[in-house]
C-alpha beads as a LAMMPS data file, in Angstrom:
LAMMPS data file: protein, C-alpha beads

191 atoms
190 bonds

1 atom types
1 bond types

-500.0 500.0 xlo xhi
-500.0 500.0 ylo yhi
-500.0 500.0 zlo zhi

Masses

1 110.0

Atoms # bond

1 1 1 -83.311 -146.328 35.375
2 1 1 -82.750 -147.015 39.121
3 1 1 -83.431 -150.815 39.179
4 1 1 -82.457 -154.028 37.307
5 1 1 -83.374 -155.940 34.375
6 1 1 -85.647 -158.804 34.738
7 1 1 -82.657 -161.316 33.533
8 1 1 -80.471 -160.201 36.280
9 1 1 -83.163 -160.409 38.894
10 1 1 -83.970 -163.795 37.796
11 1 1 -80.385 -164.556 38.132
12 1 1 -79.814 -163.299 41.458
13 1 1 -82.796 -165.303 42.826
14 1 1 -81.349 -168.338 41.496
15 1 1 -78.028 -167.355 43.003
16 1 1 -79.907 -167.130 46.623
17 1 1 -82.322 -170.010 45.970
18 1 1 -85.114 -167.887 46.401
19 1 1 -88.433 -167.924 44.491
20 1 1 -89.777 -164.996 42.444
21 1 1 -93.370 -164.816 43.793
22 1 1 -96.071 -165.773 41.214
23 1 1 -97.848 -162.415 41.814
24 1 1 -94.499 -160.541 41.074
25 1 1 -93.918 -162.609 37.971
26 1 1 -97.450 -161.785 36.488
27 1 1 -97.309 -158.108 37.371
28 1 1 -93.935 -157.763 35.515
29 1 1 -95.414 -159.343 32.407
30 1 1 -98.886 -157.680 32.492
31 1 1 -96.795 -154.283 32.817
32 1 1 -94.753 -155.204 29.922
33 1 1 -97.761 -156.028 27.839
34 1 1 -99.166 -152.836 28.480
35 1 1 -96.008 -151.132 27.006
36 1 1 -96.376 -153.252 23.983
37 1 1 -100.043 -152.519 23.624
38 1 1 -99.023 -149.012 23.522
39 1 1 -96.515 -149.488 20.694
40 1 1 -98.479 -151.941 18.997
41 1 1 -101.222 -149.582 18.721
42 1 1 -98.775 -146.551 17.333
43 1 1 -100.104 -144.441 14.397
44 1 1 -98.382 -142.067 11.975
45 1 1 -99.023 -138.457 11.918
46 1 1 -102.283 -139.370 9.696
47 1 1 -103.592 -141.922 11.799
48 1 1 -102.311 -145.027 9.985
49 1 1 -101.073 -148.097 11.881
50 1 1 -97.238 -148.087 12.266
51 1 1 -97.227 -151.788 12.795
52 1 1 -94.473 -151.655 15.112
53 1 1 -93.047 -155.205 16.337
54 1 1 -90.203 -154.904 19.104
55 1 1 -88.588 -158.228 18.100
56 1 1 -86.434 -158.233 21.226
57 1 1 -88.898 -158.604 24.069
58 1 1 -86.781 -160.521 26.437
59 1 1 -85.898 -160.523 30.307
60 1 1 -82.879 -158.341 29.472
61 1 1 -84.848 -155.762 28.122
62 1 1 -87.515 -155.367 30.756
63 1 1 -86.422 -153.433 33.899
64 1 1 -88.080 -153.100 37.071
65 1 1 -87.318 -150.000 38.834
66 1 1 -86.580 -149.861 42.693
67 1 1 -90.228 -148.630 43.021
68 1 1 -91.958 -151.185 40.998
69 1 1 -92.078 -149.498 37.799
70 1 1 -91.869 -152.160 34.923
71 1 1 -90.447 -150.337 31.698
72 1 1 -89.623 -152.013 28.176
73 1 1 -86.507 -151.086 26.784
74 1 1 -84.119 -151.233 23.729
75 1 1 -85.858 -150.825 20.327
76 1 1 -83.143 -151.289 18.578
77 1 1 -84.196 -153.958 16.154
78 1 1 -87.787 -153.082 16.270
79 1 1 -89.486 -152.919 12.926
80 1 1 -92.476 -150.509 12.068
81 1 1 -94.056 -149.425 8.867
82 1 1 -92.032 -147.053 6.844
83 1 1 -88.636 -148.020 8.396
84 1 1 -86.125 -149.084 5.772
85 1 1 -84.913 -152.433 6.211
86 1 1 -81.334 -152.845 7.947
87 1 1 -81.834 -156.501 8.334
88 1 1 -80.429 -158.663 5.260
89 1 1 -82.825 -161.318 3.749
90 1 1 -82.454 -164.281 5.917
91 1 1 -80.790 -162.669 8.868
92 1 1 -82.097 -163.296 12.143
93 1 1 -82.374 -160.052 14.740
94 1 1 -83.068 -160.605 18.609
95 1 1 -82.215 -163.490 20.886
96 1 1 -83.309 -166.776 19.240
97 1 1 -84.541 -168.498 22.680
98 1 1 -87.421 -165.740 22.555
99 1 1 -88.192 -165.629 19.036
100 1 1 -91.613 -166.780 17.264
101 1 1 -91.780 -169.780 14.874
102 1 1 -92.538 -167.388 12.045
103 1 1 -89.539 -165.048 12.937
104 1 1 -87.485 -168.158 12.815
105 1 1 -88.816 -169.116 9.399
106 1 1 -88.164 -165.344 7.945
107 1 1 -92.013 -164.860 7.429
108 1 1 -93.918 -161.446 7.766
109 1 1 -94.016 -160.414 11.448
110 1 1 -97.040 -158.677 13.299
111 1 1 -97.560 -158.077 16.800
112 1 1 -98.048 -161.692 17.762
113 1 1 -94.266 -162.612 17.332
114 1 1 -93.918 -160.043 20.433
115 1 1 -96.693 -161.923 22.568
116 1 1 -94.822 -165.164 21.738
117 1 1 -91.417 -163.677 23.276
118 1 1 -93.622 -162.552 26.172
119 1 1 -94.909 -165.893 26.705
120 1 1 -91.603 -167.239 27.028
121 1 1 -90.654 -164.663 29.464
122 1 1 -93.743 -165.574 31.490
123 1 1 -92.998 -169.313 31.524
124 1 1 -89.571 -168.551 32.585
125 1 1 -90.473 -166.105 35.153
126 1 1 -92.987 -168.681 36.775
127 1 1 -90.535 -171.461 36.788
128 1 1 -87.239 -169.734 36.993
129 1 1 -85.966 -172.180 34.129
130 1 1 -84.987 -171.440 30.692
131 1 1 -87.604 -172.797 28.116
132 1 1 -85.126 -172.719 25.087
133 1 1 -82.483 -170.718 26.380
134 1 1 -80.574 -173.628 27.946
135 1 1 -80.249 -175.459 24.299
136 1 1 -77.751 -174.625 21.692
137 1 1 -79.183 -172.354 19.040
138 1 1 -80.153 -174.844 16.543
139 1 1 -81.822 -177.051 19.101
140 1 1 -83.620 -174.053 20.426
141 1 1 -85.064 -173.241 16.640
142 1 1 -86.170 -176.875 16.238
143 1 1 -87.864 -176.806 19.847
144 1 1 -89.424 -173.531 19.122
145 1 1 -90.870 -174.443 15.725
146 1 1 -92.216 -177.930 17.496
147 1 1 -95.582 -178.251 19.133
148 1 1 -94.470 -179.667 22.629
149 1 1 -93.868 -177.210 25.570
150 1 1 -94.011 -178.083 29.234
151 1 1 -96.741 -176.630 31.393
152 1 1 -95.154 -174.070 33.743
153 1 1 -96.815 -176.176 36.664
154 1 1 -94.853 -179.147 35.493
155 1 1 -91.812 -177.145 36.687
156 1 1 -93.489 -175.209 39.783
157 1 1 -96.257 -177.286 41.304
158 1 1 -98.985 -175.493 42.708
159 1 1 -99.288 -172.709 39.950
160 1 1 -102.849 -171.996 39.125
161 1 1 -104.213 -174.380 35.951
162 1 1 -105.057 -170.738 34.353
163 1 1 -101.433 -169.502 33.978
164 1 1 -100.780 -172.988 32.423
165 1 1 -103.421 -172.157 29.637
166 1 1 -102.340 -168.880 29.232
167 1 1 -98.727 -169.878 28.592
168 1 1 -100.327 -172.532 26.278
169 1 1 -102.024 -169.963 24.342
170 1 1 -99.035 -167.475 24.162
171 1 1 -96.628 -169.884 22.827
172 1 1 -98.621 -171.591 20.404
173 1 1 -96.911 -172.699 17.341
174 1 1 -99.197 -170.978 14.979
175 1 1 -99.739 -167.297 15.530
176 1 1 -103.485 -167.506 14.868
177 1 1 -104.000 -169.528 17.754
178 1 1 -102.179 -167.130 19.947
179 1 1 -103.601 -163.855 21.719
180 1 1 -104.538 -161.601 19.191
181 1 1 -103.352 -158.618 20.982
182 1 1 -101.387 -157.473 24.067
183 1 1 -104.577 -156.179 25.628
184 1 1 -106.260 -159.824 25.625
185 1 1 -103.193 -161.191 27.122
186 1 1 -102.822 -158.750 29.621
187 1 1 -106.579 -159.110 30.384
188 1 1 -106.111 -162.912 30.957
189 1 1 -103.388 -162.771 33.087
190 1 1 -104.842 -159.753 35.296
191 1 1 -108.184 -161.864 35.414

Bonds

1 1 1 2
2 1 2 3
3 1 3 4
4 1 4 5
5 1 5 6
6 1 6 7
7 1 7 8
8 1 8 9
9 1 9 10
10 1 10 11
11 1 11 12
12 1 12 13
13 1 13 14
14 1 14 15
15 1 15 16
16 1 16 17
17 1 17 18
18 1 18 19
19 1 19 20
20 1 20 21
21 1 21 22
22 1 22 23
23 1 23 24
24 1 24 25
25 1 25 26
26 1 26 27
27 1 27 28
28 1 28 29
29 1 29 30
30 1 30 31
31 1 31 32
32 1 32 33
33 1 33 34
34 1 34 35
35 1 35 36
36 1 36 37
37 1 37 38
38 1 38 39
39 1 39 40
40 1 40 41
41 1 41 42
42 1 42 43
43 1 43 44
44 1 44 45
45 1 45 46
46 1 46 47
47 1 47 48
48 1 48 49
49 1 49 50
50 1 50 51
51 1 51 52
52 1 52 53
53 1 53 54
54 1 54 55
55 1 55 56
56 1 56 57
57 1 57 58
58 1 58 59
59 1 59 60
60 1 60 61
61 1 61 62
62 1 62 63
63 1 63 64
64 1 64 65
65 1 65 66
66 1 66 67
67 1 67 68
68 1 68 69
69 1 69 70
70 1 70 71
71 1 71 72
72 1 72 73
73 1 73 74
74 1 74 75
75 1 75 76
76 1 76 77
77 1 77 78
78 1 78 79
79 1 79 80
80 1 80 81
81 1 81 82
82 1 82 83
83 1 83 84
84 1 84 85
85 1 85 86
86 1 86 87
87 1 87 88
88 1 88 89
89 1 89 90
90 1 90 91
91 1 91 92
92 1 92 93
93 1 93 94
94 1 94 95
95 1 95 96
96 1 96 97
97 1 97 98
98 1 98 99
99 1 99 100
100 1 100 101
101 1 101 102
102 1 102 103
103 1 103 104
104 1 104 105
105 1 105 106
106 1 106 107
107 1 107 108
108 1 108 109
109 1 109 110
110 1 110 111
111 1 111 112
112 1 112 113
113 1 113 114
114 1 114 115
115 1 115 116
116 1 116 117
117 1 117 118
118 1 118 119
119 1 119 120
120 1 120 121
121 1 121 122
122 1 122 123
123 1 123 124
124 1 124 125
125 1 125 126
126 1 126 127
127 1 127 128
128 1 128 129
129 1 129 130
130 1 130 131
131 1 131 132
132 1 132 133
133 1 133 134
134 1 134 135
135 1 135 136
136 1 136 137
137 1 137 138
138 1 138 139
139 1 139 140
140 1 140 141
141 1 141 142
142 1 142 143
143 1 143 144
144 1 144 145
145 1 145 146
146 1 146 147
147 1 147 148
148 1 148 149
149 1 149 150
150 1 150 151
151 1 151 152
152 1 152 153
153 1 153 154
154 1 154 155
155 1 155 156
156 1 156 157
157 1 157 158
158 1 158 159
159 1 159 160
160 1 160 161
161 1 161 162
162 1 162 163
163 1 163 164
164 1 164 165
165 1 165 166
166 1 166 167
167 1 167 168
168 1 168 169
169 1 169 170
170 1 170 171
171 1 171 172
172 1 172 173
173 1 173 174
174 1 174 175
175 1 175 176
176 1 176 177
177 1 177 178
178 1 178 179
179 1 179 180
180 1 180 181
181 1 181 182
182 1 182 183
183 1 183 184
184 1 184 185
185 1 185 186
186 1 186 187
187 1 187 188
188 1 188 189
189 1 189 190
190 1 190 191
């Protein structure tokens, strides 16, 4: 892809003391959610859900082309129905700073784990700060499994209050309180 991943884009913006516009952050996340919607809704040849969970939906795997196209890449640690497990019990796959609480607790995963990860991506794109990534792994795991998360507007004054509510829902500790689907998350963002 002729472009750059979101992580590099954010680093370059920080180095040059530039703000990534809110509209651009929302656009990139909305397009990433469209990609996740596609994979979350994949079926096998007989129409049965594949139950794909990317497990590594992070800024380094979200590419923005020079034409503005957004691509979600690297399904190397993705889990789906019928895949033989390559992860040992208790072993984590992905980047801890973007893992959902249930992933850290080695519970069964569904698409809401990816939506939590994208909630972290959105929060970081809006604030241009790390939510959990500035902590060591143990501190990050504790913080992810704790209820307290600052609103993006606390770090970036002037953000629309609706973005705080969207981040709060995407980053909910209990997956039942998060968006049920990537489509629901995307719809709120686009609204």
